[in-house]
BALOBA-1460 file (C-alpha; in Angstrom, 3 decimals):
// residues 350
<rec num="1" residu="m" x="0.000" y="0.000" z="0.000"/>
<rec num="2" residu="s" x="1.067" y="3.581" z="-0.604"/>
<rec num="3" residu="d" x="2.523" y="5.663" z="2.223"/>
<rec num="4" residu="s" x="0.038" y="8.414" z="1.355"/>
<rec num="5" residu="p" x="-3.489" y="7.643" z="2.609"/>
<rec num="6" residu="a" x="-6.401" y="7.594" z="0.198"/>
<rec num="7" residu="i" x="-8.675" y="9.029" z="2.897"/>
<rec num="8" residu="s" x="-7.559" y="11.087" z="5.870"/>
<rec num="9" residu="i" x="-10.156" y="12.032" z="8.481"/>
<rec num="10" residu="t" x="-8.858" y="14.344" z="11.200"/>
<rec num="11" residu="d" x="-10.634" y="15.553" z="14.363"/>
<rec num="12" residu="v" x="-14.085" y="15.316" z="12.777"/>
<rec num="13" residu="w" x="-17.102" y="16.347" z="14.837"/>
<rec num="14" residu="k" x="-20.743" y="16.307" z="13.813"/>
<rec num="15" residu="i" x="-23.227" y="17.879" z="16.193"/>
<rec num="16" residu="f" x="-26.836" y="18.149" z="15.063"/>
<rec num="17" residu="g" x="-28.769" y="21.199" z="16.190"/>
<rec num="18" residu="n" x="-28.998" y="24.967" z="15.829"/>
<rec num="19" residu="d" x="-26.467" y="25.632" z="18.581"/>
<rec num="20" residu="a" x="-23.852" y="23.111" z="17.458"/>
<rec num="21" residu="n" x="-20.861" y="25.473" z="17.551"/>
<rec num="22" residu="n" x="-21.513" y="26.579" z="21.121"/>
<rec num="23" residu="a" x="-22.094" y="22.984" z="22.147"/>
<rec num="24" residu="l" x="-18.765" y="21.968" z="20.630"/>
<rec num="25" residu="a" x="-16.981" y="24.828" z="22.353"/>
<rec num="26" residu="d" x="-18.433" y="23.714" z="25.685"/>
<rec num="27" residu="i" x="-17.431" y="20.069" z="25.044"/>
<rec num="28" residu="r" x="-13.867" y="21.135" z="24.341"/>
<rec num="29" residu="a" x="-13.721" y="23.493" z="27.303"/>
<rec num="30" residu="t" x="-15.423" y="21.430" z="30.004"/>
<rec num="31" residu="g" x="-15.750" y="17.903" z="28.649"/>
<rec num="32" residu="i" x="-19.521" y="17.676" z="29.003"/>
<rec num="33" residu="g" x="-21.125" y="14.457" z="27.731"/>
<rec num="34" residu="k" x="-23.796" y="13.684" z="25.148"/>
<rec num="35" residu="s" x="-26.690" y="13.846" z="27.606"/>
<rec num="36" residu="e" x="-25.533" y="17.216" z="28.928"/>
<rec num="37" residu="v" x="-25.168" y="18.545" z="25.373"/>
<rec num="38" residu="l" x="-28.751" y="17.490" z="24.673"/>
<rec num="39" residu="d" x="-30.095" y="19.051" z="27.894"/>
<rec num="40" residu="k" x="-28.114" y="22.278" z="27.694"/>
<rec num="41" residu="y" x="-28.043" y="22.995" z="23.958"/>
<rec num="42" residu="n" x="-30.765" y="20.735" z="22.510"/>
<rec num="43" residu="c" x="-28.076" y="19.262" z="20.247"/>
<rec num="44" residu="v" x="-27.154" y="15.664" z="19.444"/>
<rec num="45" residu="v" x="-23.543" y="14.526" z="19.140"/>
<rec num="46" residu="g" x="-23.352" y="12.256" z="16.085"/>
<rec num="47" residu="v" x="-19.580" y="12.021" z="15.581"/>
<rec num="48" residu="a" x="-17.080" y="12.971" z="18.262"/>
<rec num="49" residu="d" x="-13.450" y="13.808" z="17.477"/>
<rec num="50" residu="v" x="-12.826" y="10.976" z="14.992"/>
<rec num="51" residu="s" x="-9.480" y="10.592" z="13.240"/>
<rec num="52" residu="f" x="-8.154" y="7.803" z="11.031"/>
<rec num="53" residu="d" x="-6.504" y="7.146" z="7.666"/>
<rec num="54" residu="v" x="-7.544" y="4.640" z="5.004"/>
<rec num="55" residu="q" x="-4.802" y="3.366" z="2.725"/>
<rec num="56" residu="p" x="-5.199" y="2.920" z="-1.065"/>
<rec num="57" residu="g" x="-6.838" y="-0.395" z="-1.882"/>
<rec num="58" residu="e" x="-7.756" y="-1.080" z="1.734"/>
<rec num="59" residu="i" x="-11.146" y="-2.340" z="2.904"/>
<rec num="60" residu="f" x="-11.689" y="-0.331" z="6.086"/>
<rec num="61" residu="c" x="-14.708" y="-1.477" z="8.092"/>
<rec num="62" residu="v" x="-16.458" y="0.883" z="10.497"/>
<rec num="63" residu="m" x="-18.736" y="-0.951" z="12.881"/>
<rec num="64" residu="g" x="-20.847" y="-0.315" z="15.948"/>
<rec num="65" residu="l" x="-24.345" y="-0.632" z="17.286"/>
<rec num="66" residu="s" x="-27.262" y="1.451" z="16.033"/>
<rec num="67" residu="g" x="-26.678" y="5.081" z="16.978"/>
<rec num="68" residu="s" x="-22.911" y="4.710" z="17.290"/>
<rec num="69" residu="g" x="-22.294" y="7.254" z="14.502"/>
<rec num="70" residu="k" x="-20.914" y="4.963" z="11.812"/>
<rec num="71" residu="s" x="-23.405" y="5.869" z="9.046"/>
<rec num="72" residu="t" x="-23.198" y="9.540" z="9.994"/>
<rec num="73" residu="l" x="-19.425" y="9.380" z="9.678"/>
<rec num="74" residu="v" x="-19.344" y="7.789" z="6.213"/>
<rec num="75" residu="r" x="-21.658" y="10.463" z="4.820"/>
<rec num="76" residu="h" x="-19.005" y="13.073" z="5.519"/>
<rec num="77" residu="i" x="-16.604" y="11.475" z="3.049"/>
<rec num="78" residu="n" x="-18.843" y="12.394" z="0.091"/>
<rec num="79" residu="r" x="-20.197" y="15.484" z="1.870"/>
<rec num="80" residu="l" x="-23.770" y="14.333" z="2.146"/>
<rec num="81" residu="l" x="-23.247" y="15.768" z="5.623"/>
<rec num="82" residu="e" x="-21.111" y="18.738" z="6.562"/>
<rec num="83" residu="p" x="-18.963" y="18.299" z="9.679"/>
<rec num="84" residu="t" x="-19.239" y="20.732" z="12.560"/>
<rec num="85" residu="a" x="-15.445" y="20.693" z="12.773"/>
<rec num="86" residu="g" x="-12.466" y="18.762" z="11.388"/>
<rec num="87" residu="s" x="-10.951" y="17.982" z="8.013"/>
<rec num="88" residu="i" x="-11.523" y="15.316" z="5.360"/>
<rec num="89" residu="v" x="-8.914" y="14.805" z="2.652"/>
<rec num="90" residu="v" x="-9.451" y="12.308" z="-0.170"/>
<rec num="91" residu="n" x="-6.543" y="11.514" z="-2.478"/>
<rec num="92" residu="g" x="-4.893" y="14.795" z="-1.562"/>
<rec num="93" residu="s" x="-7.995" y="16.980" z="-2.089"/>
<rec num="94" residu="d" x="-9.673" y="18.849" z="0.748"/>
<rec num="95" residu="v" x="-13.292" y="17.714" z="0.374"/>
<rec num="96" residu="m" x="-14.599" y="20.591" z="2.479"/>
<rec num="97" residu="a" x="-13.009" y="23.148" z="0.145"/>
<rec num="98" residu="l" x="-14.749" y="21.884" z="-3.015"/>
<rec num="99" residu="s" x="-17.073" y="24.277" z="-4.818"/>
<rec num="100" residu="p" x="-20.593" y="23.022" z="-5.668"/>
<rec num="101" residu="d" x="-19.525" y="22.178" z="-9.241"/>
<rec num="102" residu="a" x="-16.335" y="20.477" z="-8.064"/>
<rec num="103" residu="l" x="-18.307" y="18.538" z="-5.453"/>
<rec num="104" residu="r" x="-20.697" y="17.231" z="-8.111"/>
<rec num="105" residu="r" x="-17.751" y="16.091" z="-10.240"/>
<rec num="106" residu="y" x="-16.118" y="14.518" z="-7.205"/>
<rec num="107" residu="r" x="-19.240" y="12.514" z="-6.405"/>
<rec num="108" residu="n" x="-19.760" y="11.449" z="-10.009"/>
<rec num="109" residu="e" x="-16.194" y="10.688" z="-11.045"/>
<rec num="110" residu="h" x="-14.183" y="9.815" z="-7.948"/>
<rec num="111" residu="i" x="-16.486" y="8.289" z="-5.357"/>
<rec num="112" residu="a" x="-19.476" y="5.937" z="-5.323"/>
<rec num="113" residu="m" x="-21.852" y="4.732" z="-2.635"/>
<rec num="114" residu="v" x="-23.820" y="1.524" z="-2.135"/>
<rec num="115" residu="f" x="-26.821" y="1.903" z="0.166"/>
<rec num="116" residu="q" x="-28.622" y="-0.585" z="2.404"/>
<rec num="117" residu="n" x="-31.975" y="-0.038" z="0.673"/>
<rec num="118" residu="f" x="-30.629" y="-0.621" z="-2.892"/>
<rec num="119" residu="a" x="-31.866" y="2.832" z="-4.116"/>
<rec num="120" residu="l" x="-32.704" y="1.598" z="-7.629"/>
<rec num="121" residu="m" x="-34.965" y="3.673" z="-9.863"/>
<rec num="122" residu="p" x="-38.128" y="1.630" z="-10.493"/>
<rec num="123" residu="h" x="-38.868" y="3.149" z="-13.914"/>
<rec num="124" residu="r" x="-35.430" y="2.274" z="-15.315"/>
<rec num="125" residu="s" x="-34.245" y="-1.147" z="-16.440"/>
<rec num="126" residu="v" x="-31.384" y="-2.885" z="-14.684"/>
<rec num="127" residu="l" x="-28.949" y="-1.797" z="-17.408"/>
<rec num="128" residu="d" x="-30.173" y="1.793" z="-17.310"/>
<rec num="129" residu="n" x="-29.809" y="1.837" z="-13.528"/>
<rec num="130" residu="i" x="-26.218" y="0.671" z="-13.808"/>
<rec num="131" residu="a" x="-25.488" y="3.160" z="-16.586"/>
<rec num="132" residu="l" x="-26.965" y="6.145" z="-14.718"/>
<rec num="133" residu="p" x="-23.645" y="7.574" z="-13.392"/>
<rec num="134" residu="l" x="-22.213" y="7.398" z="-16.905"/>
<rec num="135" residu="e" x="-25.297" y="9.082" z="-18.353"/>
<rec num="136" residu="i" x="-24.868" y="11.924" z="-15.867"/>
<rec num="137" residu="r" x="-21.249" y="12.156" z="-16.972"/>
<rec num="138" residu="g" x="-22.396" y="12.607" z="-20.586"/>
<rec num="139" residu="i" x="-21.010" y="9.356" z="-22.002"/>
<rec num="140" residu="n" x="-22.790" y="8.245" z="-25.192"/>
<rec num="141" residu="k" x="-25.439" y="5.524" z="-24.947"/>
<rec num="142" residu="n" x="-23.564" y="2.750" z="-26.719"/>
<rec num="143" residu="k" x="-20.484" y="3.184" z="-24.551"/>
<rec num="144" residu="r" x="-22.378" y="3.390" z="-21.270"/>
<rec num="145" residu="l" x="-24.467" y="0.306" z="-22.097"/>
<rec num="146" residu="e" x="-21.280" y="-1.563" z="-22.987"/>
<rec num="147" residu="i" x="-19.818" y="-0.669" z="-19.590"/>
<rec num="148" residu="a" x="-23.121" y="-1.482" z="-17.843"/>
<rec num="149" residu="n" x="-23.213" y="-4.927" z="-19.457"/>
<rec num="150" residu="k" x="-19.631" y="-5.586" z="-18.397"/>
<rec num="151" residu="n" x="-20.423" y="-4.698" z="-14.797"/>
<rec num="152" residu="l" x="-23.639" y="-6.708" z="-14.891"/>
<rec num="153" residu="s" x="-21.538" y="-9.709" z="-15.835"/>
<rec num="154" residu="m" x="-19.099" y="-8.985" z="-13.005"/>
<rec num="155" residu="v" x="-21.901" y="-9.370" z="-10.457"/>
<rec num="156" residu="e" x="-23.150" y="-12.513" z="-12.229"/>
<rec num="157" residu="l" x="-26.455" y="-11.121" z="-13.516"/>
<rec num="158" residu="d" x="-26.035" y="-11.791" z="-17.227"/>
<rec num="159" residu="g" x="-29.380" y="-11.807" z="-18.988"/>
<rec num="160" residu="w" x="-31.167" y="-9.613" z="-16.445"/>
<rec num="161" residu="g" x="-30.351" y="-6.261" z="-18.036"/>
<rec num="162" residu="n" x="-33.826" y="-5.607" z="-19.440"/>
<rec num="163" residu="k" x="-35.646" y="-6.437" z="-16.203"/>
<rec num="164" residu="f" x="-36.898" y="-3.875" z="-13.683"/>
<rec num="165" residu="a" x="-36.116" y="-3.665" z="-9.976"/>
<rec num="166" residu="h" x="-39.427" y="-5.203" z="-8.855"/>
<rec num="167" residu="e" x="-38.665" y="-8.304" z="-10.912"/>
<rec num="168" residu="l" x="-35.457" y="-8.981" z="-8.950"/>
<rec num="169" residu="s" x="-34.926" y="-10.469" z="-5.504"/>
<rec num="170" residu="g" x="-33.346" y="-8.371" z="-2.774"/>
<rec num="171" residu="g" x="-29.958" y="-9.972" z="-3.290"/>
<rec num="172" residu="m" x="-30.121" y="-9.357" z="-7.028"/>
<rec num="173" residu="q" x="-31.108" y="-5.731" z="-6.490"/>
<rec num="174" residu="q" x="-28.101" y="-5.233" z="-4.236"/>
<rec num="175" residu="r" x="-25.859" y="-6.723" z="-6.916"/>
<rec num="176" residu="v" x="-27.252" y="-4.130" z="-9.324"/>
<rec num="177" residu="g" x="-26.486" y="-1.418" z="-6.777"/>
<rec num="178" residu="l" x="-22.901" y="-2.659" z="-6.535"/>
<rec num="179" residu="a" x="-22.592" y="-2.850" z="-10.342"/>
<rec num="180" residu="r" x="-23.868" y="0.737" z="-10.619"/>
<rec num="181" residu="a" x="-21.271" y="1.914" z="-8.107"/>
<rec num="182" residu="l" x="-18.465" y="0.118" z="-9.954"/>
<rec num="183" residu="a" x="-19.580" y="1.262" z="-13.418"/>
<rec num="184" residu="s" x="-18.217" y="4.752" z="-12.852"/>
<rec num="185" residu="d" x="-14.814" y="3.239" z="-11.924"/>
<rec num="186" residu="p" x="-14.554" y="5.255" z="-8.690"/>
<rec num="187" residu="e" x="-11.368" y="5.680" z="-6.687"/>
<rec num="188" residu="i" x="-13.330" y="5.396" z="-3.432"/>
<rec num="189" residu="l" x="-16.220" y="3.044" z="-2.659"/>
<rec num="190" residu="l" x="-18.516" y="3.769" z="0.290"/>
<rec num="191" residu="m" x="-20.766" y="0.916" z="1.427"/>
<rec num="192" residu="d" x="-23.356" y="1.647" z="4.117"/>
<rec num="193" residu="e" x="-24.556" y="-1.693" z="5.532"/>
<rec num="194" residu="p" x="-25.095" y="-2.965" z="1.979"/>
<rec num="195" residu="f" x="-25.961" y="-6.545" z="2.928"/>
<rec num="196" residu="s" x="-27.748" y="-6.103" z="6.264"/>
<rec num="197" residu="a" x="-31.276" y="-6.254" z="4.789"/>
<rec num="198" residu="l" x="-30.652" y="-9.664" z="3.213"/>
<rec num="199" residu="d" x="-31.166" y="-13.134" z="4.630"/>
<rec num="200" residu="p" x="-28.010" y="-14.843" z="6.001"/>
<rec num="201" residu="l" x="-27.370" y="-17.160" z="3.053"/>
<rec num="202" residu="i" x="-27.676" y="-14.430" z="0.396"/>
<rec num="203" residu="r" x="-25.685" y="-12.097" z="2.614"/>
<rec num="204" residu="r" x="-22.776" y="-14.508" z="2.816"/>
<rec num="205" residu="q" x="-22.884" y="-15.117" z="-0.936"/>
<rec num="206" residu="l" x="-22.685" y="-11.382" z="-1.611"/>
<rec num="207" residu="q" x="-19.853" y="-11.028" z="0.888"/>
<rec num="208" residu="d" x="-17.982" y="-13.720" z="-1.044"/>
<rec num="209" residu="e" x="-18.628" y="-11.966" z="-4.352"/>
<rec num="210" residu="f" x="-17.608" y="-8.596" z="-2.971"/>
<rec num="211" residu="m" x="-14.372" y="-10.016" z="-1.568"/>
<rec num="212" residu="k" x="-13.633" y="-11.690" z="-4.909"/>
<rec num="213" residu="l" x="-14.251" y="-8.439" z="-6.795"/>
<rec num="214" residu="s" x="-12.196" y="-6.459" z="-4.283"/>
<rec num="215" residu="s" x="-9.210" y="-8.753" z="-4.704"/>
<rec num="216" residu="v" x="-9.227" y="-7.940" z="-8.418"/>
<rec num="217" residu="m" x="-10.290" y="-4.286" z="-8.491"/>
<rec num="218" residu="k" x="-8.412" y="-3.071" z="-5.378"/>
<rec num="219" residu="k" x="-10.894" y="-0.291" z="-4.694"/>
<rec num="220" residu="t" x="-10.345" y="1.746" z="-1.547"/>
<rec num="221" residu="t" x="-13.471" y="0.897" z="0.429"/>
<rec num="222" residu="v" x="-15.094" y="2.189" z="3.602"/>
<rec num="223" residu="f" x="-17.555" y="-0.512" z="4.636"/>
<rec num="224" residu="i" x="-20.147" y="0.233" z="7.328"/>
<rec num="225" residu="t" x="-21.632" y="-2.654" z="9.298"/>
<rec num="226" residu="h" x="-23.150" y="-3.464" z="12.685"/>
<rec num="227" residu="d" x="-22.015" y="-7.090" z="12.379"/>
<rec num="228" residu="l" x="-18.548" y="-7.908" z="13.703"/>
<rec num="229" residu="d" x="-18.546" y="-11.281" z="11.923"/>
<rec num="230" residu="e" x="-18.969" y="-9.408" z="8.638"/>
<rec num="231" residu="a" x="-16.306" y="-6.851" z="9.548"/>
<rec num="232" residu="v" x="-13.824" y="-9.567" z="10.534"/>
<rec num="233" residu="r" x="-14.519" y="-11.491" z="7.346"/>
<rec num="234" residu="i" x="-14.271" y="-8.537" z="4.959"/>
<rec num="235" residu="g" x="-12.074" y="-5.877" z="6.506"/>
<rec num="236" residu="d" x="-8.330" y="-5.354" z="6.282"/>
<rec num="237" residu="r" x="-8.786" y="-3.161" z="9.355"/>
<rec num="238" residu="i" x="-11.745" y="-2.379" z="11.608"/>
<rec num="239" residu="a" x="-12.737" y="0.757" z="13.505"/>
<rec num="240" residu="i" x="-15.228" y="0.163" z="16.309"/>
<rec num="241" residu="m" x="-17.432" y="3.125" z="17.255"/>
<rec num="242" residu="r" x="-19.426" y="3.883" z="20.375"/>
<rec num="243" residu="d" x="-21.401" y="7.048" z="21.117"/>
<rec num="244" residu="g" x="-19.854" y="8.815" z="18.134"/>
<rec num="245" residu="r" x="-16.265" y="7.987" z="19.064"/>
<rec num="246" residu="v" x="-13.805" y="5.448" z="17.713"/>
<rec num="247" residu="v" x="-12.795" y="3.196" z="20.597"/>
<rec num="248" residu="q" x="-10.405" y="0.888" z="18.727"/>
<rec num="249" residu="i" x="-8.804" y="0.506" z="15.301"/>
<rec num="250" residu="g" x="-6.925" y="-2.596" z="14.270"/>
<rec num="251" residu="t" x="-6.739" y="-5.648" z="12.079"/>
<rec num="252" residu="p" x="-9.383" y="-8.323" z="12.712"/>
<rec num="253" residu="e" x="-6.758" y="-10.322" z="14.576"/>
<rec num="254" residu="q" x="-5.806" y="-7.362" z="16.775"/>
<rec num="255" residu="i" x="-9.439" y="-6.602" z="17.578"/>
<rec num="256" residu="v" x="-10.224" y="-10.222" z="18.470"/>
<rec num="257" residu="m" x="-7.022" y="-10.948" z="20.389"/>
<rec num="258" residu="n" x="-6.591" y="-7.610" z="22.180"/>
<rec num="259" residu="p" x="-9.933" y="-5.807" z="22.681"/>
<rec num="260" residu="a" x="-9.358" y="-2.275" z="23.951"/>
<rec num="261" residu="d" x="-12.080" y="-2.297" z="26.607"/>
<rec num="262" residu="d" x="-15.096" y="-4.170" z="27.953"/>
<rec num="263" residu="y" x="-17.311" y="-2.778" z="25.174"/>
<rec num="264" residu="v" x="-15.096" y="-4.305" z="22.478"/>
<rec num="265" residu="s" x="-14.712" y="-7.488" z="24.522"/>
<rec num="266" residu="e" x="-18.470" y="-7.987" z="24.423"/>
<rec num="267" residu="f" x="-18.408" y="-7.678" z="20.641"/>
<rec num="268" residu="v" x="-15.638" y="-10.218" z="20.131"/>
<rec num="269" residu="a" x="-16.850" y="-12.726" z="22.737"/>
<rec num="270" residu="g" x="-18.796" y="-14.750" z="20.171"/>
<rec num="271" residu="i" x="-16.296" y="-14.508" z="17.305"/>
<rec num="272" residu="s" x="-14.545" y="-17.689" z="16.234"/>
<rec num="273" residu="r" x="-10.804" y="-17.162" z="16.253"/>
<rec num="274" residu="l" x="-10.178" y="-20.060" z="13.890"/>
<rec num="275" residu="k" x="-9.943" y="-18.012" z="10.671"/>
<rec num="276" residu="v" x="-8.809" y="-14.749" z="12.287"/>
<rec num="277" residu="v" x="-5.837" y="-15.541" z="14.514"/>
<rec num="278" residu="r" x="-2.530" y="-16.199" z="12.748"/>
<rec num="279" residu="a" x="0.466" y="-18.255" z="13.714"/>
<rec num="280" residu="h" x="2.588" y="-15.255" z="14.678"/>
<rec num="281" residu="a" x="0.117" y="-14.414" z="17.467"/>
<rec num="282" residu="v" x="0.355" y="-17.807" z="19.180"/>
<rec num="283" residu="m" x="3.927" y="-18.893" z="18.551"/>
<rec num="284" residu="t" x="6.779" y="-18.882" z="21.056"/>
<rec num="285" residu="p" x="9.718" y="-17.005" z="19.464"/>
<rec num="286" residu="w" x="12.606" y="-19.178" z="18.327"/>
<rec num="287" residu="t" x="15.544" y="-19.602" z="20.704"/>
<rec num="288" residu="t" x="18.549" y="-21.880" z="20.794"/>
<rec num="289" residu="e" x="16.543" y="-24.290" z="22.969"/>
<rec num="290" residu="s" x="13.738" y="-24.508" z="20.391"/>
<rec num="291" residu="s" x="15.654" y="-26.891" z="18.146"/>
<rec num="292" residu="s" x="15.073" y="-29.714" z="20.634"/>
<rec num="293" residu="m" x="11.289" y="-29.381" z="20.047"/>
<rec num="294" residu="v" x="11.351" y="-30.020" z="16.303"/>
<rec num="295" residu="s" x="12.418" y="-32.843" z="14.029"/>
<rec num="296" residu="a" x="12.531" y="-33.687" z="10.338"/>
<rec num="297" residu="n" x="8.801" y="-34.534" z="10.284"/>
<rec num="298" residu="t" x="7.620" y="-31.441" z="12.205"/>
<rec num="299" residu="p" x="4.792" y="-29.665" z="10.293"/>
<rec num="300" residu="t" x="5.907" y="-26.257" z="9.057"/>
<rec num="301" residu="f" x="3.812" y="-23.090" z="8.778"/>
<rec num="302" residu="t" x="4.233" y="-19.437" z="7.904"/>
<rec num="303" residu="s" x="3.408" y="-16.635" z="10.316"/>
<rec num="304" residu="d" x="0.178" y="-15.912" z="8.396"/>
<rec num="305" residu="d" x="-1.321" y="-19.413" z="8.573"/>
<rec num="306" residu="n" x="-4.545" y="-19.420" z="10.556"/>
<rec num="307" residu="l" x="-5.507" y="-21.085" z="13.796"/>
<rec num="308" residu="s" x="-7.791" y="-23.602" z="12.087"/>
<rec num="309" residu="d" x="-4.932" y="-25.026" z="10.015"/>
<rec num="310" residu="l" x="-2.650" y="-25.119" z="13.067"/>
<rec num="311" residu="i" x="-5.200" y="-27.060" z="15.128"/>
<rec num="312" residu="t" x="-5.729" y="-29.558" z="12.307"/>
<rec num="313" residu="a" x="-1.988" y="-30.206" z="12.185"/>
<rec num="314" residu="a" x="-1.722" y="-30.469" z="15.987"/>
<rec num="315" residu="i" x="-4.390" y="-33.177" z="16.026"/>
<rec num="316" residu="n" x="-2.155" y="-35.410" z="13.923"/>
<rec num="317" residu="h" x="1.201" y="-34.365" z="15.384"/>
<rec num="318" residu="e" x="1.954" y="-34.641" z="19.082"/>
<rec num="319" residu="g" x="4.987" y="-32.366" z="19.172"/>
<rec num="320" residu="a" x="5.400" y="-28.660" z="18.535"/>
<rec num="321" residu="l" x="4.697" y="-27.030" z="15.177"/>
<rec num="322" residu="l" x="7.379" y="-24.997" z="13.438"/>
<rec num="323" residu="v" x="6.882" y="-21.450" z="12.112"/>
<rec num="324" residu="v" x="9.255" y="-20.155" z="9.428"/>
<rec num="325" residu="d" x="9.722" y="-16.863" z="7.604"/>
<rec num="326" residu="d" x="9.632" y="-16.255" z="3.841"/>
<rec num="327" residu="t" x="13.182" y="-17.506" z="3.435"/>
<rec num="328" residu="g" x="12.561" y="-20.718" z="5.399"/>
<rec num="329" residu="n" x="14.348" y="-19.643" z="8.570"/>
<rec num="330" residu="s" x="12.812" y="-20.829" z="11.841"/>
<rec num="331" residu="i" x="11.131" y="-18.003" z="13.780"/>
<rec num="332" residu="g" x="8.989" y="-19.801" z="16.367"/>
<rec num="333" residu="t" x="7.245" y="-22.893" z="17.662"/>
<rec num="334" residu="i" x="3.644" y="-23.614" z="18.649"/>
<rec num="335" residu="d" x="2.600" y="-26.335" z="21.070"/>
<rec num="336" residu="r" x="-0.835" y="-27.679" z="21.908"/>
<rec num="337" residu="a" x="-1.028" y="-25.671" z="25.141"/>
<rec num="338" residu="n" x="-0.646" y="-22.433" z="23.196"/>
<rec num="339" residu="l" x="-3.373" y="-23.449" z="20.762"/>
<rec num="340" residu="l" x="-5.809" y="-24.450" z="23.505"/>
<rec num="341" residu="r" x="-5.134" y="-21.261" z="25.447"/>
<rec num="342" residu="t" x="-5.841" y="-19.156" z="22.355"/>
<rec num="343" residu="v" x="-9.071" y="-20.973" z="21.555"/>
<rec num="344" residu="i" x="-10.373" y="-20.727" z="25.133"/>
<rec num="345" residu="e" x="-9.011" y="-17.377" z="26.278"/>
<rec num="346" residu="g" x="-7.679" y="-15.551" z="23.224"/>
<rec num="347" residu="t" x="-4.451" y="-14.874" z="25.100"/>
<rec num="348" residu="e" x="-1.307" y="-14.030" z="23.164"/>
<rec num="349" residu="t" x="1.724" y="-16.023" z="24.189"/>
<rec num="350" residu="s" x="4.384" y="-13.632" z="22.962"/>
């Protein structure tokens, strides 16, 4: 990934209400809480002093319970909402400084959004829905329909181009919404709980398709969800929000293995570590004494192999497992005690 972030959000506040500026000044001066802001100023704190960077090509998941501020936050990136304070920079451009014309171009050419409720136009065919951003851009009909058909194929809906939204299932409609977002070839993709309205089986299928597309297209994505299982499965990194604030940012493994507080611990309590935790998190670093624990038939793993594969190997091998680096040098060992401790407690051993 590039050293320069694709999205940089710095000290962003969003306070809803007519007296938002005075409320913010009071928060900064005295540290009053959300309930006091509501009582004193009749204002609601939606986002509170949020800062993070998203790297090019990264899938950055923002998750939290209803009312945590995650959907409010994502709407600042395309300026559907204006922040009370703070800065938002996308690919080097200050989003808050864009003129109305520049903002329209930015939304049409550089950024796309997929909504929870599909947001398809009922009077337009599937192809015409997908081609809409290109039509707004002034691209001729033949070219935009060619691109729309290509994107329809990408989401595995060949042959459905002449249908209308009401003729499609919910999962199919959401595929059309994703195809429409991708048709404009945006640099940034915003996804606001895109799969949460779907039944579990269709939801998982769309997650699989999205991950497959992402691995090819490498779109910088901010993905909003209230489901930690989804965030862990999809995200390169996760930001967990509570009461408008970000309480922890980390990789899925970091979030699951080292929750920042009791709130995060409650979220991760039901998460299976089998596909999340990697060998490097459970191994004992290699020392001169480690050589006595391994032999010629010791199973060998890399630091990125997951807990599920390690447990499978440990079932069939009584001794320690060996962890090596990219050049084949030994960097650690893993015994059954470490594996059991990680499964039961989630405790790092190094």
